N, C-alpha and C positions, 0 to 999 in steps of 0.2 A: 199617068201616075196611078199606081194601085193604092187603095186604102190600106192603112196599117192593120195588121192582123190583130185580133183580140185574143188575149191569153187569160187563162183563169188559173189562179193559184189553187192548189189542192193540198189539203193536209188531213192527217188521220182525224176522224171525228169520233168523239166519245158520247156517252149518254149520262145525264145527271137527272135523277128523278123522272126517268122516262122521256126526257127532252134531249134532242141532239144538240151537242155543244162542241165548240172548239176550245181547246186548252192551249194557251200560248205562254211560253217562258220568255220574258222580256229582260234583257241584260242592260242595266244602266251604266253610264260612263264610269261611275265610281265602284263598279263591280257588284252592286246589289242585283239580285234577281227577283223580278216581280212575276207572279203567276196570275194570268188574266184568263177568265172563263167568259166566253161569249155565246149567246144563243145562236145556233147555227142557222136558224131560219130568219130571224129578225136582225141579227147583228148587235142586239142590246148587250151591254156589259152586265153580267150577272154577279161576278165576284172579282175582287182584286185583293191579292194577298202578297205580303212581303214585309221585310224589315223596314222600320221607320217610314211608313207610308206618308206621314204628315210632311216629309221633306222630299218625297220622290219627284214631284213636279215643280217644286219651288224654283222660281227664276227661269222656267222653261218657256214662258210666254214671250212673244216678240218684245224687245226692249227690256228684257229681264224682269218683267212684272211679277208674275206669280201672285198668290193670295197672301194677304197680310197675316 
């Protein structure tokens, strides 16, 4: 049996303040679009923008938890 091949996703990379970043558009089930900016080197979340962010992830935890 051969080991599974490794694949790497590639997307266009931008720069913000001289730092390489990934900018991702995330479409939620209710139609809202979130814009996520990640540090391309560390993977750290740098920015999250979109409408009604306070409810974007409510109830998304296993068991429907979410934050109070």
